SEGUDO-479176 format. One record per atom (N, C-alpha, C): residue in one letter; atom name; x, y, z. Coordinates in Angstrom, 3 decimals, padded with zeros to 6 digits. Layout:
PT  code  site        c1        c2        c3
PT     a    CA         X         Y         Z
...
% end
This chain:
PT  code  site        c1        c2        c3
PT     m     N   088.722   068.354   086.890
PT     m    CA   089.839   069.430   087.959
PT     m     C   089.817   070.695   087.139
PT     k     N   090.548   070.400   085.895
PT     k    CA   090.294   071.813   085.187
PT     k     C   089.406   072.812   085.590
PT     n     N   087.819   072.470   085.099
PT     n    CA   086.984   073.465   085.568
PT     n     C   087.228   073.980   087.350
PT     s     N   087.589   073.474   088.079
PT     s    CA   087.317   073.923   089.360
PT     s     C   089.068   074.961   089.676
PT     k     N   089.545   074.903   089.156
PT     k    CA   091.085   075.713   088.905
PT     k     C   090.350   077.035   088.489
PT     i     N   089.900   077.163   086.979
PT     i    CA   088.931   077.963   086.559
PT     i     C   088.110   079.059   087.837
PT     f     N   087.676   078.190   088.466
PT     f    CA   086.287   078.970   089.525
PT     f     C   087.353   079.480   090.066
PT     l     N   088.168   078.844   090.958
PT     l    CA   089.280   079.389   091.507
PT     l     C   090.344   080.963   091.309
PT     r     N   090.027   081.037   090.342
PT     r    CA   090.994   082.438   089.673
PT     r     C   090.020   083.305   089.011
PT     t     N   088.898   083.301   089.248
PT     t    CA   087.911   084.064   088.838
PT     t     C   088.030   085.752   088.937
PT     a     N   087.505   086.685   088.335
PT     a    CA   088.056   088.379   088.664
PT     a     C   087.355   088.914   088.302
PT     i     N   087.559   090.375   088.884
PT     i    CA   086.585   091.346   088.182
PT     i     C   087.838   092.696   088.119
PT     i     N   087.831   092.975   087.302
PT     i    CA   089.084   094.278   086.854
PT     i     C   088.141   095.927   086.908
PT     y     N   088.995   096.487   087.386
PT     y    CA   088.189   097.687   087.997
PT     y     C   089.747   098.826   087.454
PT     v     N   089.107   100.143   085.908
PT     v    CA   090.219   100.651   085.553
PT     v     C   090.048   102.306   085.807
PT     r     N   090.769   103.421   085.973
PT     r    CA   090.085   104.242   086.577
PT     r     C   091.097   105.171   085.974
PT     d     N   091.155   106.276   084.782
PT     d    CA   091.987   107.756   084.547
PT     d     C   091.114   108.577   084.902
PT     y     N   092.235   109.689   085.216
PT     y    CA   091.819   111.243   085.615
PT     y     C   092.156   111.988   085.008
PT     l     N   091.794   112.896   084.369
PT     l    CA   093.020   114.302   083.370
PT     l     C   093.861   114.696   083.970
PT     k     N   093.573   115.255   085.104
PT     k    CA   094.532   115.458   085.854
PT     k     C   096.044   114.913   086.455
PT     e     N   095.406   113.672   085.746
PT     e    CA   096.876   112.396   086.467
PT     e     C   097.232   111.605   084.909
PT     s     N   096.510   112.258   084.024
PT     s    CA   096.977   111.689   082.849
PT     s     C   098.117   111.584   082.302
PT     l     N   099.176   112.724   082.889
PT     l    CA   100.603   112.738   082.309
PT     l     C   100.991   111.384   083.305
PT     s     N   100.892   110.919   084.506
PT     s    CA   101.698   109.883   085.309
PT     s     C   101.258   108.780   085.423
PT     t     N   099.806   108.255   085.101
PT     t    CA   099.428   107.110   085.287
PT     t     C   099.193   106.844   083.888
PT     y     N   098.746   105.395   083.554
PT     y    CA   098.146   105.061   082.659
PT     y     C   097.237   105.017   082.032
PT     n     N   096.305   105.142   080.804
PT     n    CA   095.329   105.366   080.520
PT     n     C   094.474   104.387   080.493
PT     l     N   092.999   104.511   080.394
PT     l    CA   092.421   102.986   080.877
PT     l     C   092.173   101.731   079.462
PT     n     N   093.010   101.908   078.750
PT     n    CA   093.177   101.022   077.577
PT     n     C   094.494   100.215   077.968
PT     e     N   095.616   101.144   078.741
PT     e    CA   097.028   100.452   079.173
PT     e     C   096.825   099.651   080.530
PT     q     N   095.829   100.184   080.988
PT     q    CA   095.558   099.557   082.283
PT     q     C   094.949   098.315   082.326
PT     e     N   093.506   098.147   081.258
PT     e    CA   093.071   097.232   081.084
PT     e     C   094.127   096.207   080.208
PT     d     N   094.944   096.503   079.268
PT     d    CA   096.057   095.532   078.917
PT     d     C   097.146   095.012   079.486
PT     l     N   097.394   096.081   080.730
PT     l    CA   098.407   095.207   081.540
PT     l     C   097.549   094.270   082.373
PT     i     N   096.329   094.283   082.817
PT     i    CA   096.004   093.596   083.799
PT     i     C   095.317   092.078   082.936
PT     v     N   095.263   092.262   081.572
PT     v    CA   094.183   091.032   080.548
PT     v     C   095.706   090.440   080.612
PT     n     N   096.701   091.203   080.289
PT     n    CA   098.108   090.260   079.902
PT     n     C   098.137   089.604   081.174
PT     h     N   097.936   090.001   082.699
PT     h    CA   098.298   089.386   083.895
PT     h     C   097.650   088.452   084.143
PT     t     N   096.484   088.246   083.654
PT     t    CA   095.326   087.577   084.095
PT     t     C   095.645   086.032   083.375
PT     s     N   095.994   086.670   081.683
PT     s    CA   096.313   085.104   080.829
PT     s     C   097.523   084.476   081.264
PT     v     N   098.531   085.288   081.955
PT     v    CA   099.704   084.564   082.047
PT     v     C   099.305   083.581   083.404
PT     n     N   098.574   084.058   084.475
PT     n    CA   098.233   083.482   085.599
PT     n     C   097.185   082.707   085.664
PT     g     N   096.295   082.571   084.518
PT     g    CA   095.290   081.655   084.363
PT     g     C   094.049   081.956   085.344
PT     y     N   093.499   083.327   085.653
PT     y    CA   092.777   083.998   085.896
PT     y     C   091.756   084.224   084.562
PT     r     N   090.258   083.889   084.952
PT     r    CA   088.985   084.032   083.904
PT     r     C   088.615   085.323   084.543
PT     i     N   087.631   086.141   083.787
PT     i    CA   087.457   087.357   083.684
PT     i     C   086.287   087.538   083.633
PT     l     N   085.650   088.156   084.687
PT     l    CA   083.944   087.925   084.970
PT     l     C   083.400   089.379   084.494
PT     e     N   084.065   090.876   084.801
PT     e    CA   083.764   091.811   084.342
PT     e     C   084.470   092.813   084.514
PT     v     N   084.595   094.138   083.357
PT     v    CA   085.041   094.558   083.587
PT     v     C   084.781   096.228   083.959
PT     f     N   085.262   097.028   084.932
PT     f    CA   084.727   098.217   085.236
PT     f     C   085.682   099.422   084.789
PT     r     N   085.023   100.150   083.951
PT     r    CA   085.891   101.320   083.530
PT     r     C   085.429   102.971   083.761
PT     e     N   086.173   103.715   084.710
PT     e    CA   086.102   104.705   085.182
PT     e     C   086.150   105.811   084.497
PT     k     N   086.030   106.237   083.477
PT     k    CA   087.110   107.575   082.461
PT     k     C   086.474   109.199   083.394
PT     n     N   087.950   109.310   083.645
PT     n    CA   088.178   111.025   083.995
PT     n     C   087.340   110.863   085.157
PT     k     N   087.111   110.568   086.141
PT     k    CA   087.338   110.505   087.605
PT     k     C   087.789   110.567   088.492
PT     s     N   088.140   111.443   089.694
PT     s    CA   088.859   111.436   090.801
PT     s     C   088.664   110.111   091.734
PT     a     N   089.417   110.091   092.744
PT     a    CA   089.781   108.870   093.287
PT     a     C   089.621   109.235   095.125
PT     s     N   089.175   110.662   094.667
PT     s    CA   089.054   110.971   096.210
PT     s     C   087.770   110.806   097.168
PT     s     N   087.091   110.260   096.317
PT     s    CA   085.570   109.931   096.490
PT     s     C   085.112   108.410   096.043
PT     f     N   084.494   107.599   096.782
PT     f    CA   083.638   106.718   096.707
PT     f     C   082.507   106.826   095.760
PT     n     N   081.966   107.792   095.357
PT     n    CA   080.871   108.123   094.788
PT     n     C   081.169   108.296   093.014
PT     r     N   081.362   107.556   092.609
PT     r    CA   081.584   107.217   091.302
PT     r     C   080.859   106.146   090.100
PT     p     N   080.391   106.670   089.262
PT     p    CA   079.096   106.103   088.871
PT     p     C   079.514   104.059   088.512
PT     q     N   080.843   104.014   088.369
PT     q    CA   081.468   102.776   087.745
PT     q     C   081.895   101.927   089.110
PT     f     N   082.586   102.417   089.824
PT     f    CA   082.840   101.932   091.434
PT     f     C   081.568   101.159   092.001
PT     q     N   080.629   102.408   091.710
PT     q    CA   079.205   101.857   092.526
PT     q     C   078.359   100.680   091.962
PT     e     N   078.691   100.659   090.424
PT     e    CA   078.322   099.133   090.106
PT     e     C   079.425   097.774   089.653
PT     m     N   080.395   098.428   090.289
PT     m    CA   081.362   097.230   090.900
PT     m     C   080.664   096.743   092.126
PT     i     N   080.438   097.864   093.149
PT     i    CA   080.102   097.085   094.625
PT     i     C   078.566   096.184   094.305
PT     k     N   077.863   097.040   093.610
PT     k    CA   076.643   096.303   093.221
PT     k     C   076.853   094.735   092.809
PT     y     N   077.796   094.948   091.785
PT     y    CA   077.865   093.357   091.237
PT     y     C   078.532   092.354   092.050
PT     i     N   079.799   092.903   093.133
PT     i    CA   079.897   092.507   094.035
PT     i     C   079.020   091.824   095.074
PT     r     N   078.284   092.801   095.573
PT     r    CA   077.111   092.226   096.329
PT     r     C   076.302   091.114   095.801
PT     t     N   075.999   091.238   094.368
PT     t    CA   074.935   089.995   093.843
PT     t     C   076.127   089.089   093.288
PT     n     N   077.125   089.022   093.081
PT     n    CA   078.124   087.784   092.546
PT     n     C   078.983   087.356   093.510
PT     k     N   079.283   087.701   094.898
PT     k    CA   080.586   087.578   095.335
PT     k     C   080.602   086.244   095.655
PT     w     N   079.375   085.313   095.325
PT     w    CA   080.351   083.987   095.472
PT     w     C   080.599   083.151   094.168
PT     k     N   080.885   083.718   093.251
PT     k    CA   081.662   083.495   092.070
PT     k     C   083.319   084.629   091.956
PT     i     N   082.984   085.685   092.880
PT     i    CA   084.395   086.451   092.624
PT     i     C   085.678   086.048   093.399
PT     k     N   086.533   085.543   092.963
PT     k    CA   087.664   085.423   093.525
PT     k     C   088.545   086.742   093.741
PT     f     N   088.866   087.561   093.036
PT     f    CA   089.720   088.628   093.046
PT     f     C   089.204   090.000   092.455
PT     l     N   089.749   091.149   092.799
PT     l    CA   089.546   091.965   092.026
PT     l     C   091.100   092.496   091.856
PT     i     N   091.396   093.012   090.897
PT     i    CA   092.357   093.066   090.386
PT     i     C   092.323   094.556   089.543
PT     v     N   093.651   095.605   090.007
PT     v    CA   093.307   096.786   089.698
PT     v     C   094.943   096.997   089.128
PT     v     N   095.406   097.659   088.285
PT     v    CA   096.830   097.880   088.256
PT     v     C   097.635   098.604   089.314
PT     d     N   097.094   099.431   090.177
PT     d    CA   097.517   100.221   091.194
PT     d     C   096.129   100.657   092.266
PT     a     N   096.773   100.092   093.797
PT     a    CA   095.499   100.517   094.602
PT     a     C   095.041   101.825   094.639
PT     k     N   095.782   102.608   094.295
PT     k    CA   095.647   104.157   093.842
PT     k     C   094.482   104.549   092.788
PT     r     N   094.503   103.755   092.047
PT     r    CA   093.297   103.471   091.042
PT     r     C   091.734   103.163   091.707
PT     l     N   091.686   102.484   093.040
PT     l    CA   090.581   102.821   093.889
PT     l     C   090.353   103.816   094.419
PT     s     N   091.072   104.004   095.163
PT     s    CA   091.029   105.478   095.988
PT     s     C   092.121   106.009   096.472
PT     t     N   092.510   107.130   096.698
PT     t    CA   093.432   108.037   097.262
PT     t     C   093.500   108.487   098.418
PT     d     N   092.298   108.152   099.301
PT     d    CA   091.811   108.075   100.713
PT     d     C   092.572   106.959   101.460
PT     h     N   093.053   107.259   102.175
PT     h    CA   093.860   105.912   103.251
PT     h     C   092.697   105.097   103.265
PT     a     N   091.656   105.915   104.661
PT     a    CA   091.282   105.255   105.420
PT     a     C   090.138   104.958   104.691
PT     g     N   089.763   105.680   103.283
PT     g    CA   088.381   105.040   102.736
PT     g     C   088.643   103.722   102.107
PT     l     N   090.194   103.772   101.664
PT     l    CA   090.771   102.435   100.680
PT     l     C   090.968   101.221   101.923
PT     q     N   090.981   101.563   102.903
PT     q    CA   090.965   100.454   104.313
PT     q     C   089.639   099.885   104.348
PT     k     N   088.322   101.120   104.192
PT     k    CA   087.299   100.098   104.683
PT     k     C   086.929   099.457   102.992
PT     f     N   087.230   100.227   101.928
PT     f    CA   087.094   099.051   100.907
PT     f     C   087.769   097.556   101.328
PT     r     N   088.486   097.463   101.853
PT     r    CA   089.633   096.173   101.432
PT     r     C   088.692   095.537   102.354
PT     h     N   088.370   096.052   103.606
PT     h    CA   087.880   095.088   104.765
PT     h     C   086.318   094.501   103.752
PT     f     N   085.333   095.752   103.259
PT     f    CA   084.437   094.954   102.377
PT     f     C   084.623   093.890   101.735
PT     l     N   086.123   093.757   100.709
PT     l    CA   086.282   092.990   099.928
PT     l     C   086.925   091.481   101.391
PT     k     N   087.291   091.784   102.087
PT     k    CA   087.908   090.762   102.895
PT     k     C   086.115   090.180   103.592
PT     r     N   085.929   090.774   104.140
PT     r    CA   084.427   090.264   104.276
PT     r     C   083.230   089.347   103.137
PT     n     N   083.772   089.904   102.305
PT     n    CA   082.915   089.132   100.902
PT     n     C   084.057   087.688   100.335
PT     r     N   085.076   087.607   100.674
PT     r    CA   085.964   086.814   100.292
PT     r     C   086.766   086.893   099.033
PT     i     N   086.855   088.380   099.254
PT     i    CA   087.590   088.288   097.744
PT     i     C   088.903   088.701   098.218
PT     g     N   089.708   088.385   097.406
PT     g    CA   091.059   089.181   097.360
PT     g     C   091.356   090.334   096.333
PT     l     N   092.313   091.153   096.816
PT     l    CA   093.043   092.570   096.130
PT     l     C   094.047   092.466   095.855
PT     i     N   093.676   092.305   094.482
PT     i    CA   095.489   092.023   093.806
PT     i     C   095.860   093.263   092.503
PT     s     N   096.592   094.016   092.891
PT     s    CA   097.263   095.022   092.769
PT     s     C   098.630   095.032   091.789
PT     i     N   098.588   094.753   090.330
PT     i    CA   100.229   094.609   089.774
PT     i     C   100.942   095.111   090.276
PT     a     N   100.843   096.319   090.248
PT     a    CA   102.031   097.481   090.737
PT     a     C   102.814   097.311   091.907
PT     d     N   101.353   097.118   093.010
PT     d    CA   102.082   096.496   094.463
PT     d     C   102.346   094.861   094.176
PT     s     N   102.172   094.212   093.734
PT     s    CA   103.208   092.999   093.309
PT     s     C   104.386   092.814   092.974
PT     m     N   104.677   093.859   092.106
PT     m    CA   105.881   094.182   091.229
PT     m     C   106.919   094.663   092.381
PT     s     N   106.169   095.515   092.851
PT     s    CA   107.302   096.455   093.504
PT     s     C   108.249   095.317   094.744
PT     r     N   107.153   094.527   094.951
PT     r    CA   107.870   093.738   095.862
PT     r     C   108.923   092.727   095.383
PT     y     N   109.644   092.760   094.159
PT     y    CA   110.881   091.871   093.858
PT     y     C   111.272   092.844   093.378
PT     v     N   111.041   094.413   093.422
PT     v    CA   112.600   095.509   093.257
PT     v     C   113.633   095.523   094.259
PT     g     N   114.614   095.252   093.630
PT     g    CA   115.595   095.017   095.351
PT     g     C   116.054   093.928   095.907
PT     k     N   114.897   092.700   095.453
PT     k    CA   115.292   091.679   096.517
PT     k     C   116.916   091.186   095.787
PT     q     N   117.258   090.629   096.830
PT     q    CA   118.602   089.677   096.607
PT     q     C   118.063   088.273   096.596
PT     v     N   118.079   087.742   095.666
PT     v    CA   117.842   086.699   095.043
PT     v     C   119.365   085.212   095.663
PT     k     N   118.808   084.401   096.664
PT     k    CA   119.856   083.603   097.432
PT     k     C   120.523   082.540   096.049
PT     k     N   121.831   082.554   096.121
PT     k    CA   122.243   081.664   095.570
PT     k     C   122.000   080.215   095.943
PT     p     N   121.942   079.322   094.762
PT     p    CA   121.999   077.679   095.350
PT     p     C   123.098   077.372   096.312
PT     l     N   123.012   076.120   097.167
PT     l    CA   124.403   075.871   097.385
PT     l     C   124.933   074.936   096.511
% end
């Protein structure tokens, strides 16, 4: 039973930085550390890490992003999630990001954005028990 739970929580990681954004975003190591911490706390098994150094997200024509696409196509049966710190790490083009999300959905891979997950809890009121 334990092995089947691990299989259900397999993930790949994508981290990207860009010098023009470096002051406002996490660097590659910080992004990877955040994700690894999230995966260890939540019981994910990391299959592969894709690190994109100093690349803009305005295009999908990035070497590690393309490697990730190839990896997904050849290993989609064992990947359950793609984990990023923020969806903007994937693309700043809204239409392109939607197409990529559709690609993931077709391959039955969930997208986990840690920043988006955390923002869901900000400002929510917790109901007091009766």
